[in-house]
C-alpha positions in Angstrom: -17.4 6.3 -2.8 -17.7 2.5 -1.8 -15.1 1.4 0.5 -13.3 -0.9 -0.7 -12.9 -5.0 0.2 -9.2 -4.4 1.1 -7.0 -1.9 1.9 -3.0 -2.6 1.0 -1.1 -0.5 3.3 2.9 -0.1 2.7 4.5 1.6 5.0 7.6 2.4 3.3 11.1 4.6 4.5 14.3 5.1 2.4 14.1 2.1 0.4 12.9 3.0 -2.9 14.7 0.4 -4.9 12.5 -2.2 -3.2 9.2 -0.3 -3.6 8.4 -0.1 -7.0 8.0 -4.1 -6.8 5.8 -4.3 -3.7 3.8 -1.7 -5.8 3.6 -3.4 -8.9 2.8 -6.5 -7.1 -0.4 -4.6 -5.7 -1.3 -3.2 -8.8 -1.1 -6.5 -10.9 -3.3 -7.9 -8.8 -6.6 -10.1 -10.6 -9.1 -8.3 -7.5 -9.9 -4.8 -8.2 -11.5 -3.7 -5.0 -9.1 -2.7 -3.0 -7.0 0.8 -2.5 -3.1 0.8 -2.5 -2.3 3.2 0.9 1.5 4.2 0.4 2.4 5.7 3.8 5.7 7.7 3.5 7.9 8.2 6.7 8.7 11.3 6.2 11.5 10.6 3.2 13.5 12.0 0.5 12.4 12.8 -3.1 13.4 9.3 -4.3 10.5 7.8 -2.7 7.5 10.0 -4.0 9.4 9.7 -7.8 9.2 6.0 -7.5 5.1 6.9 -6.6 4.8 9.2 -9.1 5.7 6.2 -11.7 2.1 4.9 -10.6 0.2 8.6 -10.4 -2.2 7.0 -13.0 -3.9 4.2 -11.1 -6.4 5.9 -9.2 -6.3 3.2 -6.5 -3.5 4.5 -5.3 -3.3 7.1 -2.0 -0.2 8.6 -1.1 0.4 9.8 2.3 3.3 11.2 4.2 4.2 11.7 7.9 4.7 15.0 8.6 8.1 14.1 10.6 10.3 11.0 10.7 8.3 8.9 12.9 9.3 5.3 14.7 8.5 2.4 13.6 5.5 1.4 15.5 3.9 5.0 15.2 4.7 5.3 11.3 2.9 1.8 10.9 -0.4 3.1 13.4 -0.4 6.2 11.1 -0.8 4.2 8.0 -3.1 2.2 9.2 -5.2 5.0 10.2 -5.4 6.0 6.2 -7.2 2.7 5.5 -10.4 2.5 4.6 -11.0 -0.8 3.3 -13.5 -3.6 5.2 -10.3 -5.8 5.7 -6.3 -4.3 5.5 -3.2 -5.8 4.8 0.0 -4.4 5.2 2.9 -5.0 2.8 6.3 -4.3 4.1 8.0 -2.3 1.0 10.7 -5.3 0.7 7.2 -7.5 0.0 5.3 -8.5 -2.8 2.1 -10.5 -3.1 1.9 -13.4 -5.5 -0.5 -12.9 -8.6 -4.1 -14.1 -7.5 -3.3 -13.5 -3.9 -6.3 -11.3 -3.4 -8.8 -13.3 -4.9 -7.6 -16.4 -3.2 -8.1 -14.4 0.2 -11.2 -12.9 -0.9 -12.9 -15.9 -1.9 -11.7 -17.9 1.4 -13.1 -14.7 3.5 -16.7 -14.4 1.6 -17.2 -18.3 1.1 
């Protein structure tokens, strides 16, 4: 399998109402050479339900911790799941402006 140029890592905990917008901003980018790693810090079922809304997007990789972790440990866990050449962290309450990945890619490669 080809290594993606970007890994977008989205660590989340107990904010499914915000997570949907973060995921959508990543999936709607005009740059496709990416994976989206959503790391669920031992959340309830509502987070999984939000992620399931995007289940047809093959770029999404869902991982869940085996137990609740502190923030630093959770972020380290999430980052270890990424396989991209470059890793971007997007918090569950954040979002990417349209065209952001294409702009970053152009900046890196020129």
